[in-house]
LOMARVO-761021 format. One line per field, with one value per atom (N, C-alpha, C): residue in three letters; atom name; x negated, y, z. Coordinates in steps of 0.02 Angstrom, whole numbers, padded with zeros to 5 digits. Each point is the difference from the previous one (the first is absolute). Last residue first. Layout:
<nodes>
type: [ALA ...];
atom: [CA ...];
east: [X ...];
north: [Y ...];
up: [Z ...];
</nodes>
This chain:
<nodes>
type: [MET MET MET SER SER SER ALA ALA ALA THR THR THR SER SER SER THR THR THR PRO PRO PRO PRO PRO PRO VAL VAL VAL SER SER SER PRO PRO PRO PRO PRO PRO CYS CYS CYS VAL VAL VAL ARG ARG ARG VAL VAL VAL PRO PRO PRO GLY GLY GLY ALA ALA ALA ARG ARG ARG ARG ARG ARG GLY GLY GLY ASP ASP ASP ALA ALA ALA PRO PRO PRO ALA ALA ALA THR THR THR LEU LEU LEU LEU LEU LEU ARG ARG ARG ALA ALA ALA LEU LEU LEU GLU GLU GLU GLU GLU GLU ASP ASP ASP ALA ALA ALA GLY GLY GLY ASP ASP ASP TYR TYR TYR GLY GLY GLY ALA ALA ALA ASP ASP ASP CYS CYS CYS ILE ILE ILE ARG ARG ARG GLN GLN GLN LEU LEU LEU GLU GLU GLU ARG ARG ARG ALA ALA ALA ASP ASP ASP GLY GLY GLY ALA ALA ALA ALA ALA ALA VAL VAL VAL ALA ALA ALA ARG ARG ARG ARG ARG ARG THR THR THR LEU LEU LEU LEU LEU LEU PHE PHE PHE GLY GLY GLY ALA ALA ALA HIS HIS HIS ALA ALA ALA SER SER SER GLY GLY GLY GLU GLU GLU ASP ASP ASP LEU LEU LEU LEU LEU LEU GLU GLU GLU SER SER SER LEU LEU LEU GLU GLU GLU GLU GLU GLU VAL VAL VAL ASP ASP ASP GLY GLY GLY ALA ALA ALA ALA ALA ALA ASP ASP ASP ALA ALA ALA LEU LEU LEU ASP ASP ASP ALA ALA ALA LEU LEU LEU ARG ARG ARG ASP ASP ASP MET MET MET ALA ALA ALA SER SER SER GLU GLU GLU ASN ASN ASN GLY GLY GLY ALA ALA ALA ASP ASP ASP ALA ALA ALA LEU LEU LEU GLU GLU GLU ARG ARG ARG LEU LEU LEU THR THR THR ASP ASP ASP ARG ARG ARG ASP ASP ASP ILE ILE ILE THR THR THR THR THR THR ASN ASN ASN ALA ALA ALA ASN ASN ASN LYS LYS LYS ALA ALA ALA ASN ASN ASN ALA ALA ALA ASN ASN ASN ALA ALA ALA ASN ASN ASN ALA ALA ALA ASP ASP ASP ALA ALA ALA ASN ASN ASN THR THR THR ASN ASN ASN PRO PRO PRO MET MET MET];
atom: [N CA C N CA C N CA C N CA C N CA C N CA C N CA C N CA C N CA C N CA C N CA C N CA C N CA C N CA C N CA C N CA C N CA C N CA C N CA C N CA C N CA C N CA C N CA C N CA C N CA C N CA C N CA C N CA C N CA C N CA C N CA C N CA C N CA C N CA C N CA C N CA C N CA C N CA C N CA C N CA C N CA C N CA C N CA C N CA C N CA C N CA C N CA C N CA C N CA C N CA C N CA C N CA C N CA C N CA C N CA C N CA C N CA C N CA C N CA C N CA C N CA C N CA C N CA C N CA C N CA C N CA C N CA C N CA C N CA C N CA C N CA C N CA C N CA C N CA C N CA C N CA C N CA C N CA C N CA C N CA C N CA C N CA C N CA C N CA C N CA C N CA C N CA C N CA C N CA C N CA C N CA C N CA C N CA C N CA C N CA C N CA C N CA C N CA C N CA C N CA C N CA C N CA C N CA C N CA C N CA C N CA C N CA C N CA C N CA C N CA C N CA C N CA C N CA C N CA C N CA C N CA C N CA C N CA C N CA C N CA C N CA C N CA C N CA C N CA C N CA C N CA C N CA C N CA C];
east: [-00897 00032 -00029 00037 -00046 00039 00041 00026 -00050 -00027 00015 00030 -00171 00052 00010 -00099 -00007 00058 -00139 00059 -00019 -00139 00004 00060 00030 -00048 00005 00134 -00056 -00054 00165 -00001 -00057 00158 -00068 -00001 00182 -00013 -00071 00092 -00011 -00013 00000 -00001 -00018 00130 -00060 00003 00132 -00010 -00067 00128 -00026 -00012 00192 -00071 -00022 00251 -00040 -00072 00186 -00027 -00045 00108 00035 -00024 -00080 00055 00036 -00192 00055 00059 -00163 -00006 00063 -00103 00056 -00009 -00143 -00021 00057 00025 -00054 -00019 00167 00022 -00053 -00054 00051 00023 -00145 -00035 00049 00089 -00035 -00036 00104 00050 -00032 -00136 00024 00051 -00081 -00054 00025 00132 00003 -00053 00014 00052 00005 -00146 -00026 00052 -00035 00049 -00020 -00121 -00013 00052 -00039 00019 -00005 -00040 -00054 00015 00169 -00057 -00057 00181 00020 -00057 -00029 -00002 00017 00020 -00070 -00007 00216 -00026 -00074 00100 00024 -00024 -00050 -00036 00021 00112 -00067 -00039 00265 -00045 -00068 00232 -00057 -00054 00216 -00009 -00057 00050 00063 -00006 -00182 00007 00063 -00036 -00047 00004 00129 00025 -00045 -00069 00062 00028 -00181 -00021 00061 00037 -00025 -00021 00067 00057 -00021 -00170 00042 00058 -00135 -00037 00040 00084 00008 -00037 -00029 00069 00014 -00205 00001 00070 -00118 00059 -00002 -00158 -00016 00059 -00024 -00007 -00013 00044 -00063 -00014 00207 -00053 -00068 00185 -00003 -00054 00043 -00031 -00007 00116 -00072 -00037 00234 -00029 -00075 00120 -00007 -00029 00043 -00052 -00010 00175 -00065 -00056 00267 -00051 -00070 00237 -00037 -00056 00157 00014 -00035 -00034 00072 00019 -00224 00015 00074 -00071 -00026 00016 00053 00043 -00021 -00136 00064 00048 -00205 -00010 00065 -00001 -00005 -00008 -00009 00068 00002 -00209 00037 00071 -00131 -00025 00036 00046 00029 -00022 -00096 00071 00035 -00227 00007 00073 -00123 00051 00014 -00153 -00026 00050 00025 -00033 -00025 00123 -00062 -00039 00212 -00048 -00066 00177 -00023 -00053 00103 -00042 -00028 00154 -00063 -00047 00219 -00039 -00068 00149 -00024 -00042 00106 -00053 -00030 00187 -00062 -00058 00204 -00008 -00070 00146 -00054 -00011 00200 -00024 -00053 00129 -00054 -00028 00184 -00053 -00059 00196 -00030 -00059 00134 -00043 -00036 00159 -00057 -00049 00203 -00042 -00063 00162 -00034 -00046 00136 -00051 -00039 00184 -00055 -00056 00193 -00035 -00058 00142 -00040 -00040 00152 -00055 -00046 00197 -00046 -00061 00173 -00033 -00051 00140 -00053 -00038 00109 00025 -00058 00053 -00045 00033 00152 -00039 -00044 00089 00010 -00044];
north: [-01018 00037 -00019 -00116 00017 00033 -00003 -00024 00019 00062 -00071 -00028 00218 -00025 -00074 00243 -00072 -00025 00253 -00043 -00073 00209 -00041 -00046 00222 -00055 -00042 00182 00030 -00051 -00011 -00010 00037 00022 00010 -00007 -00140 00070 00008 -00216 00035 00075 -00267 00072 00037 -00241 00030 00074 -00255 00073 00020 -00228 00027 00075 -00107 -00014 00032 -00090 00052 -00024 -00066 -00022 00054 00011 00028 -00024 -00039 -00044 00022 00116 00006 -00044 00084 -00039 00008 00180 -00045 -00038 00178 -00070 -00049 00242 -00017 -00074 00091 00008 -00025 00005 -00051 00002 00168 -00065 -00055 00210 -00001 -00066 00035 -00008 -00002 00043 -00069 -00012 00222 -00047 -00072 00188 -00012 -00052 00083 -00050 -00016 00174 -00068 -00053 00265 -00041 -00073 00193 -00016 -00041 00078 00058 -00015 -00170 00049 00062 -00163 -00028 00051 00051 00005 -00025 -00026 00071 00010 -00217 00019 00073 -00079 -00030 00017 00065 00041 -00028 -00124 00064 00045 -00208 -00008 00065 -00068 00051 -00003 -00115 -00038 00044 00058 00012 -00042 -00009 -00016 00007 00066 -00073 -00020 00229 -00027 -00076 00114 00015 -00031 -00017 -00039 00010 00132 -00069 -00044 00223 -00004 -00071 00042 00007 -00005 -00003 -00060 00003 00190 -00055 -00064 00182 00012 -00055 -00002 -00020 00010 00072 -00072 -00024 00245 -00034 -00075 00190 -00047 -00037 00157 00038 -00045 -00090 00036 00042 -00109 -00050 00035 00132 -00017 -00052 00057 00056 -00014 -00157 -00001 00057 -00006 -00055 -00004 00152 00024 -00055 -00060 00052 00026 -00153 -00033 00052 -00001 00049 -00029 -00083 -00027 00047 00018 00040 -00026 -00103 -00004 00039 00013 -00067 -00007 00199 -00004 -00068 00032 00041 -00003 -00108 -00034 00038 00101 -00057 -00038 00175 00026 -00056 -00059 00018 00029 -00048 -00062 00015 00180 -00025 -00064 00090 00043 -00024 -00107 -00018 00042 00047 -00061 -00021 00243 -00042 -00060 00196 -00064 -00046 00219 00011 -00065 00000 00037 00014 -00100 -00047 00034 00134 -00045 -00049 00142 00039 -00044 -00098 00012 00040 -00038 -00063 00011 00178 -00009 -00064 00040 00050 -00006 -00136 -00022 00049 -00011 00012 -00017 -00116 00048 00010 -00100 00005 00055 -00053 -00048 00003 00137 00008 -00046 -00011 00065 00011 -00193 -00005 00065 00001 -00042 -00006 00109 00041 -00038 -00116 00049 00044 -00154 -00036 00049 00085 -00018 -00035 00051 00062 -00015 -00179 00021 00063 -00074 -00048 00019 00124 00014 -00045 -00040 00063 00019 -00185 -00016 00063 00014 -00017 -00019 -00001 00017 -00021 00065 -00053 00027 00116 00006 -00052];
up: [-00565 -00054 -00066 00261 -00054 -00056 00276 -00065 -00053 00223 00009 -00064 00082 -00045 00014 00119 -00005 -00041 00024 -00002 00001 00118 -00061 00001 00134 00006 -00063 00012 00037 00013 -00221 00072 00033 -00232 00025 00075 -00127 00013 00024 -00042 -00062 00009 00122 00015 -00064 00038 -00029 00015 00076 00001 -00031 -00084 00062 -00005 -00155 00010 00066 -00101 00033 00010 -00201 00065 00027 -00219 00057 00068 -00236 00018 00064 -00089 -00048 00019 00196 -00062 -00043 00177 -00010 -00065 00091 00006 -00010 -00009 -00046 00002 00149 -00069 -00050 00229 -00013 -00072 00072 -00004 -00016 00042 -00064 -00010 00206 -00053 -00069 00189 00001 -00056 00025 -00016 -00005 00076 -00072 -00022 00225 -00015 -00074 00096 00000 -00019 -00064 00034 -00006 -00100 00070 00036 -00238 00040 00075 -00161 -00005 00042 -00019 00037 00001 -00133 00070 00045 -00230 00017 00074 -00087 00004 00020 -00042 00061 00010 -00201 00055 00067 -00191 -00002 00058 -00034 00028 00001 -00006 -00027 00034 00018 -00024 -00029 00111 -00071 -00029 00231 -00034 -00075 00132 00001 -00037 00032 -00049 -00004 00165 -00068 -00053 00224 -00010 -00070 00065 -00011 -00013 00061 -00068 -00017 00221 -00045 -00074 00167 00006 -00051 00019 -00031 00001 00116 -00071 -00039 00229 -00016 -00075 00092 -00009 -00018 -00037 00027 -00015 -00063 00053 00030 -00193 00062 00060 -00215 -00006 00063 -00015 00007 -00002 -00044 00071 00013 -00223 00035 00074 -00128 -00017 00034 00018 00038 -00011 -00130 00069 00045 -00222 00001 00072 -00049 00006 00003 00046 -00017 00012 00040 -00057 -00023 00193 -00059 -00062 00210 -00012 -00063 00073 -00024 -00017 00100 -00068 -00031 00227 -00043 -00073 00159 -00006 -00045 00051 -00044 -00010 00155 -00069 -00050 00225 -00019 -00071 00094 -00013 -00023 00071 -00064 -00020 00210 -00051 -00070 00184 -00005 -00053 00055 -00040 -00008 00038 00032 -00045 -00041 00023 00034 -00116 00064 00031 -00202 -00013 00063 00019 -00030 -00014 00077 00053 -00026 -00156 00046 00055 -00146 -00035 00046 00076 00000 -00032 -00011 00069 00005 -00204 00011 00070 -00061 -00031 00012 00179 -00071 -00024 00199 -00008 -00075 00180 -00068 -00005 00199 -00011 -00071 00083 00049 -00013 -00133 -00012 00048 00028 -00059 -00014 00174 00019 -00058 -00041 00043 00021 -00123 -00042 00041 00115 -00039 -00043 00119 00045 -00037 -00120 00017 00047 -00057 -00057 00015 00162 -00005 -00058 00027 00055 -00005 -00152 -00016 00053 00034 -00048 -00019 00236 -00066 -00044 00281 -00055 -00066 00219 -00032 -00056 00237 -00072 -00035];
</nodes>
């Protein structure tokens, strides 16, 4: 007996049902320290445009949430948000904030400057 489109769709739906984890389960796993669950929650929040949830995940230590928030802040040119992300502990925001703050008005790129509170004294290759 040949497979029909209906059979193929039923099989695909059954496979998706087995791999889809609800948000509450992801939250429980993330609260228990599962980094993959936290990353998945961050992806869902990003897809939904839920910056508040991304910020909460960042505050809980999600580097992936920091990455996603940094990407959004860079796209918006939001130096304050980049500083907040940096202060929350995501190191990737540091370089982006420095790039934003040191970009000359003519659009040429200046050298790197560390702007987040470092664990060691910063070194600057660009003068401010």
